[in-house]
PyMOL commands that place a pseudoatom at each C-alpha (Angstrom):
pseudoatom trace, name=CA, resn=MET, resi=1, chain=A, elem=C, hetatm=0, pos=[0.000, 0.000, 0.000]
pseudoatom trace, name=CA, resn=ALA, resi=2, chain=A, elem=C, hetatm=0, pos=[1.254, 3.473, -0.926]
pseudoatom trace, name=CA, resn=GLU, resi=3, chain=A, elem=C, hetatm=0, pos=[-0.309, 6.409, 0.861]
pseudoatom trace, name=CA, resn=PHE, resi=4, chain=A, elem=C, hetatm=0, pos=[0.214, 10.139, 1.161]
pseudoatom trace, name=CA, resn=LYS, resi=5, chain=A, elem=C, hetatm=0, pos=[-1.504, 12.931, 3.056]
pseudoatom trace, name=CA, resn=CYS, resi=6, chain=A, elem=C, hetatm=0, pos=[-1.636, 16.468, 1.755]
pseudoatom trace, name=CA, resn=LEU, resi=7, chain=A, elem=C, hetatm=0, pos=[-3.284, 19.825, 2.314]
pseudoatom trace, name=CA, resn=VAL, resi=8, chain=A, elem=C, hetatm=0, pos=[-5.649, 21.258, -0.301]
pseudoatom trace, name=CA, resn=VAL, resi=9, chain=A, elem=C, hetatm=0, pos=[-4.462, 24.829, -0.965]
pseudoatom trace, name=CA, resn=ASP, resi=10, chain=A, elem=C, hetatm=0, pos=[-6.554, 25.770, -4.008]
pseudoatom trace, name=CA, resn=PRO, resi=11, chain=A, elem=C, hetatm=0, pos=[-8.837, 28.651, -2.897]
pseudoatom trace, name=CA, resn=VAL, resi=12, chain=A, elem=C, hetatm=0, pos=[-11.834, 26.817, -4.372]
pseudoatom trace, name=CA, resn=GLY, resi=13, chain=A, elem=C, hetatm=0, pos=[-10.878, 23.427, -2.898]
pseudoatom trace, name=CA, resn=LEU, resi=14, chain=A, elem=C, hetatm=0, pos=[-10.756, 20.236, -4.966]
pseudoatom trace, name=CA, resn=HIS, resi=15, chain=A, elem=C, hetatm=0, pos=[-13.102, 21.432, -7.703]
pseudoatom trace, name=CA, resn=ALA, resi=16, chain=A, elem=C, hetatm=0, pos=[-14.252, 19.840, -10.973]
pseudoatom trace, name=CA, resn=ARG, resi=17, chain=A, elem=C, hetatm=0, pos=[-11.374, 20.664, -13.341]
pseudoatom trace, name=CA, resn=PRO, resi=18, chain=A, elem=C, hetatm=0, pos=[-8.443, 19.362, -11.266]
pseudoatom trace, name=CA, resn=ALA, resi=19, chain=A, elem=C, hetatm=0, pos=[-10.585, 16.530, -9.889]
pseudoatom trace, name=CA, resn=THR, resi=20, chain=A, elem=C, hetatm=0, pos=[-11.259, 15.367, -13.455]
pseudoatom trace, name=CA, resn=VAL, resi=21, chain=A, elem=C, hetatm=0, pos=[-7.533, 15.442, -14.272]
pseudoatom trace, name=CA, resn=ALA, resi=22, chain=A, elem=C, hetatm=0, pos=[-6.749, 13.434, -11.113]
pseudoatom trace, name=CA, resn=VAL, resi=23, chain=A, elem=C, hetatm=0, pos=[-9.550, 10.907, -11.770]
pseudoatom trace, name=CA, resn=ASN, resi=24, chain=A, elem=C, hetatm=0, pos=[-8.306, 10.396, -15.337]
pseudoatom trace, name=CA, resn=ALA, resi=25, chain=A, elem=C, hetatm=0, pos=[-4.770, 9.826, -14.031]
pseudoatom trace, name=CA, resn=ALA, resi=26, chain=A, elem=C, hetatm=0, pos=[-5.955, 7.379, -11.339]
pseudoatom trace, name=CA, resn=SER, resi=27, chain=A, elem=C, hetatm=0, pos=[-7.987, 5.448, -13.919]
pseudoatom trace, name=CA, resn=LYS, resi=28, chain=A, elem=C, hetatm=0, pos=[-4.853, 4.604, -15.900]
pseudoatom trace, name=CA, resn=PHE, resi=29, chain=A, elem=C, hetatm=0, pos=[-3.498, 2.423, -13.088]
pseudoatom trace, name=CA, resn=LYS, resi=30, chain=A, elem=C, hetatm=0, pos=[-4.444, -1.140, -12.192]
pseudoatom trace, name=CA, resn=SER, resi=31, chain=A, elem=C, hetatm=0, pos=[-4.192, -0.370, -8.477]
pseudoatom trace, name=CA, resn=GLU, resi=32, chain=A, elem=C, hetatm=0, pos=[-7.201, 0.505, -6.366]
pseudoatom trace, name=CA, resn=VAL, resi=33, chain=A, elem=C, hetatm=0, pos=[-7.017, 4.241, -5.625]
pseudoatom trace, name=CA, resn=LYS, resi=34, chain=A, elem=C, hetatm=0, pos=[-8.996, 5.785, -2.751]
pseudoatom trace, name=CA, resn=ILE, resi=35, chain=A, elem=C, hetatm=0, pos=[-9.291, 9.358, -1.505]
pseudoatom trace, name=CA, resn=SER, resi=36, chain=A, elem=C, hetatm=0, pos=[-10.301, 10.035, 2.104]
pseudoatom trace, name=CA, resn=TYR, resi=37, chain=A, elem=C, hetatm=0, pos=[-11.637, 13.201, 3.701]
pseudoatom trace, name=CA, resn=LYS, resi=38, chain=A, elem=C, hetatm=0, pos=[-13.253, 13.587, 7.141]
pseudoatom trace, name=CA, resn=GLY, resi=39, chain=A, elem=C, hetatm=0, pos=[-13.659, 9.849, 7.647]
pseudoatom trace, name=CA, resn=ARG, resi=40, chain=A, elem=C, hetatm=0, pos=[-15.260, 9.224, 4.239]
pseudoatom trace, name=CA, resn=GLU, resi=41, chain=A, elem=C, hetatm=0, pos=[-13.404, 7.232, 1.596]
pseudoatom trace, name=CA, resn=VAL, resi=42, chain=A, elem=C, hetatm=0, pos=[-14.334, 6.992, -2.091]
pseudoatom trace, name=CA, resn=ASN, resi=43, chain=A, elem=C, hetatm=0, pos=[-12.909, 5.482, -5.245]
pseudoatom trace, name=CA, resn=MET, resi=44, chain=A, elem=C, hetatm=0, pos=[-10.641, 8.080, -6.845]
pseudoatom trace, name=CA, resn=LYS, resi=45, chain=A, elem=C, hetatm=0, pos=[-11.445, 6.630, -10.271]
pseudoatom trace, name=CA, resn=SER, resi=46, chain=A, elem=C, hetatm=0, pos=[-15.008, 7.994, -9.914]
pseudoatom trace, name=CA, resn=ILE, resi=47, chain=A, elem=C, hetatm=0, pos=[-15.527, 11.718, -10.577]
pseudoatom trace, name=CA, resn=MET, resi=48, chain=A, elem=C, hetatm=0, pos=[-18.919, 11.559, -8.853]
pseudoatom trace, name=CA, resn=GLY, resi=49, chain=A, elem=C, hetatm=0, pos=[-17.328, 9.942, -5.811]
pseudoatom trace, name=CA, resn=VAL, resi=50, chain=A, elem=C, hetatm=0, pos=[-14.562, 12.546, -5.589]
pseudoatom trace, name=CA, resn=MET, resi=51, chain=A, elem=C, hetatm=0, pos=[-16.957, 15.458, -6.082]
pseudoatom trace, name=CA, resn=SER, resi=52, chain=A, elem=C, hetatm=0, pos=[-19.367, 14.018, -3.479]
pseudoatom trace, name=CA, resn=LEU, resi=53, chain=A, elem=C, hetatm=0, pos=[-16.718, 14.640, -0.797]
pseudoatom trace, name=CA, resn=GLY, resi=54, chain=A, elem=C, hetatm=0, pos=[-17.003, 18.428, -1.337]
pseudoatom trace, name=CA, resn=ILE, resi=55, chain=A, elem=C, hetatm=0, pos=[-13.399, 19.037, -0.295]
pseudoatom trace, name=CA, resn=PRO, resi=56, chain=A, elem=C, hetatm=0, pos=[-12.852, 22.732, 0.576]
pseudoatom trace, name=CA, resn=THR, resi=57, chain=A, elem=C, hetatm=0, pos=[-9.582, 24.647, 0.758]
pseudoatom trace, name=CA, resn=GLN, resi=58, chain=A, elem=C, hetatm=0, pos=[-7.285, 24.045, 3.755]
pseudoatom trace, name=CA, resn=SER, resi=59, chain=A, elem=C, hetatm=0, pos=[-8.510, 20.443, 4.115]
pseudoatom trace, name=CA, resn=GLU, resi=60, chain=A, elem=C, hetatm=0, pos=[-6.266, 17.466, 4.735]
pseudoatom trace, name=CA, resn=ILE, resi=61, chain=A, elem=C, hetatm=0, pos=[-6.889, 14.554, 2.398]
pseudoatom trace, name=CA, resn=THR, resi=62, chain=A, elem=C, hetatm=0, pos=[-5.352, 11.092, 2.219]
pseudoatom trace, name=CA, resn=ILE, resi=63, chain=A, elem=C, hetatm=0, pos=[-4.800, 9.200, -1.011]
pseudoatom trace, name=CA, resn=THR, resi=64, chain=A, elem=C, hetatm=0, pos=[-4.214, 5.455, -0.768]
pseudoatom trace, name=CA, resn=CYS, resi=65, chain=A, elem=C, hetatm=0, pos=[-3.138, 3.177, -3.612]
pseudoatom trace, name=CA, resn=THR, resi=66, chain=A, elem=C, hetatm=0, pos=[-3.194, -0.610, -3.314]
pseudoatom trace, name=CA, resn=GLY, resi=67, chain=A, elem=C, hetatm=0, pos=[-2.077, -2.975, -6.062]
pseudoatom trace, name=CA, resn=GLU, resi=68, chain=A, elem=C, hetatm=0, pos=[0.717, -3.921, -8.411]
pseudoatom trace, name=CA, resn=ASP, resi=69, chain=A, elem=C, hetatm=0, pos=[1.535, -0.361, -9.530]
pseudoatom trace, name=CA, resn=GLU, resi=70, chain=A, elem=C, hetatm=0, pos=[0.670, 1.421, -6.255]
pseudoatom trace, name=CA, resn=ALA, resi=71, chain=A, elem=C, hetatm=0, pos=[3.938, 3.366, -5.862]
pseudoatom trace, name=CA, resn=GLN, resi=72, chain=A, elem=C, hetatm=0, pos=[3.796, 4.749, -9.387]
pseudoatom trace, name=CA, resn=ALA, resi=73, chain=A, elem=C, hetatm=0, pos=[0.078, 5.557, -9.020]
pseudoatom trace, name=CA, resn=ALA, resi=74, chain=A, elem=C, hetatm=0, pos=[0.626, 7.488, -5.776]
pseudoatom trace, name=CA, resn=ALA, resi=75, chain=A, elem=C, hetatm=0, pos=[3.607, 9.408, -7.174]
pseudoatom trace, name=CA, resn=THR, resi=76, chain=A, elem=C, hetatm=0, pos=[1.781, 10.310, -10.387]
pseudoatom trace, name=CA, resn=ILE, resi=77, chain=A, elem=C, hetatm=0, pos=[-1.395, 11.473, -8.648]
pseudoatom trace, name=CA, resn=GLU, resi=78, chain=A, elem=C, hetatm=0, pos=[0.578, 13.554, -6.153]
pseudoatom trace, name=CA, resn=GLU, resi=79, chain=A, elem=C, hetatm=0, pos=[2.561, 15.178, -8.972]
pseudoatom trace, name=CA, resn=ILE, resi=80, chain=A, elem=C, hetatm=0, pos=[-0.605, 15.971, -10.948]
pseudoatom trace, name=CA, resn=LEU, resi=81, chain=A, elem=C, hetatm=0, pos=[-2.325, 17.551, -7.932]
pseudoatom trace, name=CA, resn=ARG, resi=82, chain=A, elem=C, hetatm=0, pos=[0.780, 19.668, -7.258]
pseudoatom trace, name=CA, resn=THR, resi=83, chain=A, elem=C, hetatm=0, pos=[1.021, 20.689, -10.934]
pseudoatom trace, name=CA, resn=GLN, resi=84, chain=A, elem=C, hetatm=0, pos=[-2.663, 21.702, -10.849]
pseudoatom trace, name=CA, resn=LYS, resi=85, chain=A, elem=C, hetatm=0, pos=[-1.823, 23.744, -7.692]
pseudoatom trace, name=CA, resn=VAL, resi=86, chain=A, elem=C, hetatm=0, pos=[-4.491, 21.897, -5.736]
pseudoatom trace, name=CA, resn=ILE, resi=87, chain=A, elem=C, hetatm=0, pos=[-2.167, 20.690, -2.978]
pseudoatom trace, name=CA, resn=GLY, resi=88, chain=A, elem=C, hetatm=0, pos=[0.775, 22.388, -1.338]
for i in range(1, 88): cmd.bond("trace and resi %d" % i, "trace and resi %d" % (i + 1))
show_as sticks, trace
zoom trace
């Protein structure tokens, strides 16, 4: 299992555009990818699941990847969220 915690710094939170980019990235991996916020965990390969969390700015989220390409999945998703300036 590969996991990382991060702080959402985008003033709008984890909104539709960067969430879509992250979901598309997560979907390319065989590993199971989950995003957790305030005790709720959803499949990060589902845009509806991610958006249902309603993650605002200054929130701590946890992304967990489990499977054969978990390390690469976690690293790629973290890089994409940083590039999109969603996490700090």
